DSSP file (Angstrom, degrees, kcal/mol; ACC not computed):
  #  RESIDUE AA STRUCTURE BP1 BP2  ACC     N-H-->O    O-->H-N    N-H-->O    O-->H-N    TCO  KAPPA ALPHA  PHI   PSI    X-CA   Y-CA   Z-CA
    1    1 A M              0   0    0      0, 0.0     2,-0.4     0, 0.0     0, 0.0   0.000 360.0 360.0 360.0 137.0   27.4  -66.4  -28.7
    2    2 A K        -     0   0    0      2,-0.0     2,-0.3     0, 0.0     0, 0.0  -0.883 360.0-132.2-104.7 134.5   27.8  -62.8  -29.6
    3    3 A A        +     0   0    0     -2,-0.4     2,-0.3     2,-0.0     0, 0.0  -0.658  27.0 175.8 -88.5 139.3   31.2  -61.5  -30.8
    4    4 A V        -     0   0    0     -2,-0.3     2,-0.5     2,-0.0    -2,-0.0  -0.946  29.6-121.0-134.8 158.5   32.8  -58.4  -29.4
    5    5 A K        -     0   0    0     -2,-0.3     2,-0.5     2,-0.0    -2,-0.0  -0.886  29.3-173.2-102.2 130.3   36.1  -56.7  -29.9
    6    6 A L        -     0   0    0     -2,-0.5     2,-0.5     2,-0.0    -2,-0.0  -0.983  16.0-143.5-129.5 122.5   38.2  -56.2  -26.7
    7    7 A G        +     0   0    0     -2,-0.5     2,-0.3     0, 0.0    -2,-0.0  -0.748  25.4 178.2 -87.5 124.4   41.4  -54.2  -26.6
    8    8 A L        -     0   0    0     -2,-0.5     2,-0.1     1,-0.0    -2,-0.0  -0.886  30.8-105.1-122.8 154.6   44.0  -55.8  -24.2
    9    9 A T     >  -     0   0    0     -2,-0.3     4,-2.2     1,-0.1     5,-0.2  -0.367  31.1-114.7 -72.4 158.0   47.5  -54.7  -23.4
   10   10 A K  H  > S+     0   0    0      1,-0.2     4,-2.9     2,-0.2     5,-0.2   0.884 117.2  55.8 -60.1 -38.6   50.4  -56.7  -24.8
   11   11 A S  H  > S+     0   0    0      1,-0.2     4,-2.1     2,-0.2    -1,-0.2   0.878 107.3  49.0 -65.3 -36.2   51.3  -57.8  -21.3
   12   12 A S  H  > S+     0   0    0      2,-0.2     4,-2.4     1,-0.2    -1,-0.2   0.929 113.2  46.4 -66.5 -44.7   47.9  -59.2  -20.7
   13   13 A I  H  X S+     0   0    0     -4,-2.2     4,-2.6     1,-0.2     5,-0.2   0.923 111.8  51.1 -63.7 -44.0   47.9  -61.1  -23.9
   14   14 A D  H  X S+     0   0    0     -4,-2.9     4,-2.4     1,-0.2    -1,-0.2   0.907 109.4  51.9 -59.7 -41.8   51.4  -62.4  -23.3
   15   15 A F  H  X S+     0   0    0     -4,-2.1     4,-2.5    -5,-0.2    -2,-0.2   0.952 112.4  43.8 -59.3 -51.1   50.3  -63.6  -19.8
   16   16 A F  H  X S+     0   0    0     -4,-2.4     4,-2.7     1,-0.2    -2,-0.2   0.863 112.4  52.6 -66.8 -35.5   47.3  -65.6  -21.2
   17   17 A K  H  X S+     0   0    0     -4,-2.6     4,-2.0    -5,-0.2    -1,-0.2   0.919 111.2  47.5 -63.9 -42.3   49.3  -67.0  -24.1
   18   18 A H  H  X S+     0   0    0     -4,-2.4     4,-1.7    -5,-0.2    -2,-0.2   0.931 114.8  45.3 -64.2 -46.3   51.9  -68.3  -21.6
   19   19 A E  H  X S+     0   0    0     -4,-2.5     4,-1.5     1,-0.2    -2,-0.2   0.904 111.5  52.7 -64.6 -41.5   49.3  -69.8  -19.3
   20   20 A A  H  <>S+     0   0    0     -4,-2.7     5,-2.4     1,-0.2     4,-0.4   0.885 106.7  53.1 -62.4 -38.7   47.4  -71.3  -22.2
   21   21 A E  H ><5S+     0   0    0     -4,-2.0     3,-0.9     1,-0.2    -1,-0.2   0.904 106.0  53.5 -63.3 -40.6   50.6  -73.0  -23.4
   22   22 A K  H 3<5S+     0   0    0     -4,-1.7    -1,-0.2     1,-0.2    -2,-0.2   0.854 117.4  37.0 -61.7 -34.5   51.2  -74.5  -20.0
   23   23 A Y  T 3<5S-     0   0    0     -4,-1.5    -1,-0.2     2,-0.1    -2,-0.2   0.258 110.1-119.7-104.7  10.8   47.7  -76.0  -20.0
   24   24 A N  T < 5S+     0   0    0     -3,-0.9     2,-0.2    -4,-0.4    -3,-0.2   0.917  73.9 112.9  53.4  51.5   47.6  -76.9  -23.7
   25   25 A T  S   <S-     0   0    0     -5,-2.4     2,-0.4    -6,-0.1    -1,-0.2  -0.788  73.1 -82.1-138.9-178.0   44.6  -74.7  -24.5
   26   26 A N     >  -     0   0    0     -2,-0.2     4,-1.8     1,-0.1     3,-0.2  -0.747  26.2-140.9 -93.9 134.9   43.7  -71.5  -26.4
   27   27 A Y  H  > S+     0   0    0     -2,-0.4     4,-2.1     1,-0.2     5,-0.2   0.840 102.6  55.8 -65.7 -32.1   44.4  -68.2  -24.8
   28   28 A Q  H  > S+     0   0    0      2,-0.2     4,-2.4     1,-0.2    -1,-0.2   0.874 106.3  51.2 -67.4 -36.3   41.1  -66.7  -26.2
   29   29 A T  H  > S+     0   0    0      2,-0.2     4,-2.7     1,-0.2    -2,-0.2   0.901 108.6  51.8 -65.0 -41.3   39.2  -69.5  -24.5
   30   30 A M  H  X S+     0   0    0     -4,-1.8     4,-2.2     2,-0.2    -2,-0.2   0.917 111.0  47.0 -61.8 -43.4   40.9  -68.8  -21.2
   31   31 A I  H  X S+     0   0    0     -4,-2.1     4,-2.4     2,-0.2    -2,-0.2   0.929 112.6  49.6 -64.3 -45.3   40.0  -65.1  -21.4
   32   32 A R  H  X S+     0   0    0     -4,-2.4     4,-2.5     1,-0.2    -2,-0.2   0.912 111.6  48.7 -60.4 -43.9   36.4  -65.9  -22.4
   33   33 A N  H  X S+     0   0    0     -4,-2.7     4,-2.5     2,-0.2    -1,-0.2   0.901 110.2  51.7 -64.0 -40.7   36.1  -68.4  -19.5
   34   34 A L  H  X S+     0   0    0     -4,-2.2     4,-2.3     2,-0.2    -2,-0.2   0.933 112.1  45.3 -61.2 -46.7   37.5  -65.9  -17.0
   35   35 A I  H  X S+     0   0    0     -4,-2.4     4,-2.7     2,-0.2    -2,-0.2   0.903 112.3  51.9 -65.2 -41.4   35.0  -63.2  -18.1
   36   36 A D  H  X S+     0   0    0     -4,-2.5     4,-2.3     2,-0.2    -2,-0.2   0.917 111.3  46.9 -61.1 -44.1   32.1  -65.6  -18.0
   37   37 A K  H  X S+     0   0    0     -4,-2.5     4,-2.1     2,-0.2    -2,-0.2   0.903 112.5  49.7 -65.8 -40.8   33.0  -66.7  -14.4
   38   38 A Y  H  X S+     0   0    0     -4,-2.3     4,-2.0    -5,-0.2    -2,-0.2   0.937 112.2  47.7 -61.9 -47.0   33.4  -63.1  -13.3
   39   39 A A  H  X S+     0   0    0     -4,-2.7     4,-0.7     1,-0.2    -2,-0.2   0.887 111.4  50.7 -63.2 -39.4   30.0  -62.1  -14.8
   40   40 A S  H  < S+     0   0    0     -4,-2.3     3,-0.5     1,-0.2    -1,-0.2   0.894 110.8  49.3 -64.4 -40.3   28.3  -65.1  -13.2
   41   41 A K  H  < S+     0   0    0     -4,-2.1    -2,-0.2     1,-0.2    -1,-0.2   0.880 119.9  34.9 -68.2 -38.3   29.7  -64.4   -9.8
   42   42 A Y  H  <        0   0    0     -4,-2.0    -1,-0.2     1,-0.2    -2,-0.2   0.301 360.0 360.0-103.7   9.2   28.7  -60.7   -9.8
   43   43 A A     <        0   0    0     -4,-0.7    -1,-0.2    -3,-0.5    -2,-0.1   0.486 360.0 360.0 -74.2 360.0   25.4  -60.9  -11.7
């Protein structure tokens, strides 16, 4: 895995933190999974 820095708005981070809490997971993992799925679909 290669690390990159990604700037997100506070509202986006707050959204993912809230969703991650509901599903007892890490918000960074949720964001990574979302980006991976998007990239796979449109590759």
